[in-house]
C-alpha positions as a Markdown table, in Angstrom:
| # | Residue | x | y | z |
|---|---|---|---|---|
| 1 | Met | 228.5 | 65.2 | 68.7 |
| 2 | Thr | 226.5 | 64.6 | 65.5 |
| 3 | Glu | 223.8 | 66.8 | 64.1 |
| 4 | Pro | 220.3 | 65.6 | 65.1 |
| 5 | Thr | 218.4 | 63.6 | 62.5 |
| 6 | Leu | 215.2 | 64.8 | 60.7 |
| 7 | Arg | 213.2 | 62.4 | 62.9 |
| 8 | Gln | 214.8 | 63.9 | 66.1 |
| 9 | Trp | 214.0 | 67.4 | 64.9 |
| 10 | Lys | 210.4 | 66.5 | 64.2 |
| 11 | Arg | 210.1 | 64.9 | 67.6 |
| 12 | Arg | 211.5 | 68.0 | 69.2 |
| 13 | Ala | 209.2 | 70.2 | 67.2 |
| 14 | Leu | 206.2 | 68.1 | 68.2 |
| 15 | Ala | 207.2 | 68.2 | 71.9 |
| 16 | Ala | 207.6 | 72.0 | 71.7 |
| 17 | Glu | 204.1 | 72.4 | 70.1 |
| 18 | Glu | 202.6 | 70.2 | 72.8 |
| 19 | Glu | 204.3 | 72.2 | 75.5 |
| 20 | Leu | 203.0 | 75.4 | 73.9 |
| 21 | Ala | 199.5 | 74.1 | 73.7 |
| 22 | Thr | 199.6 | 73.2 | 77.4 |
| 23 | Ile | 200.9 | 76.7 | 78.3 |
| 24 | Gln | 198.2 | 78.3 | 76.2 |
| 25 | Lys | 195.5 | 76.2 | 77.9 |
| 26 | Leu | 196.9 | 77.2 | 81.4 |
| 27 | Arg | 196.9 | 80.9 | 80.4 |
| 28 | Ala | 193.4 | 80.7 | 79.1 |
| 29 | Phe | 192.2 | 79.0 | 82.3 |
| 30 | Asp | 194.0 | 81.7 | 84.4 |
| 31 | Thr | 192.5 | 84.5 | 82.3 |
| 32 | Thr | 189.0 | 83.0 | 82.7 |
| 33 | Arg | 189.5 | 82.6 | 86.5 |
| 34 | Glu | 190.9 | 86.1 | 86.8 |
| 35 | Met | 187.8 | 87.5 | 85.0 |
| 36 | Asp | 185.5 | 85.5 | 87.2 |
| 37 | Met | 187.2 | 86.9 | 90.3 |
| 38 | Ala | 187.0 | 90.5 | 89.0 |
| 39 | Arg | 183.3 | 90.0 | 88.2 |
| 40 | Glu | 182.7 | 88.6 | 91.7 |
| 41 | Asn | 184.7 | 91.4 | 93.3 |
| 42 | Ala | 182.6 | 94.0 | 91.4 |
| 43 | Thr | 179.4 | 92.3 | 92.5 |
| 44 | Leu | 180.5 | 92.2 | 96.1 |
| 45 | Arg | 181.6 | 95.9 | 96.0 |
| 46 | Val | 178.1 | 96.9 | 94.8 |
| 47 | Ala | 176.4 | 94.8 | 97.4 |
| 48 | Leu | 178.6 | 96.2 | 100.2 |
| 49 | Arg | 177.8 | 99.8 | 99.0 |
| 50 | Glu | 174.1 | 99.0 | 99.0 |
| 51 | Val | 174.3 | 97.5 | 102.5 |
| 52 | Gln | 176.2 | 100.6 | 103.7 |
| 53 | Asp | 173.6 | 102.9 | 102.1 |
| 54 | Ala | 170.8 | 101.0 | 103.8 |
| 55 | Ser | 172.6 | 101.0 | 107.1 |
| 56 | Asn | 173.2 | 104.8 | 106.9 |
| 57 | Trp | 169.5 | 105.3 | 106.0 |
| 58 | Ala | 168.3 | 103.2 | 108.9 |
| 59 | Tyr | 170.7 | 105.0 | 111.3 |
| 60 | Gly | 169.5 | 108.4 | 110.1 |
| 61 | Ala | 165.8 | 107.3 | 110.4 |
| 62 | Ile | 166.3 | 106.1 | 113.9 |
| 63 | Ala | 168.3 | 109.2 | 114.8 |
| 64 | Asp | 165.4 | 111.4 | 113.5 |
| 65 | Lys | 162.8 | 109.5 | 115.6 |
| 66 | Leu | 165.0 | 109.9 | 118.7 |
| 67 | Gly | 165.5 | 113.6 | 118.1 |
| 68 | Gly | 168.8 | 113.8 | 116.3 |
| 69 | Val | 172.3 | 112.2 | 116.5 |
| 70 | Pro | 173.9 | 112.4 | 120.0 |
| 71 | Thr | 177.3 | 114.0 | 120.1 |
């Protein structure tokens, strides 16, 4: 087998650079998507906590009006 020519080396290098650029774009997209999901999860966690607090407050208010929590 013969040594690749300069043109073949350049073609291989260009292909490798293109593949690297594609991988970098995919990773950037994945990172952006992951951060969006983390942001959404944090927002939903806060909203759930607020709903739980409101529910606990309402339950306590009703229990107080009815004379305490039954056991």
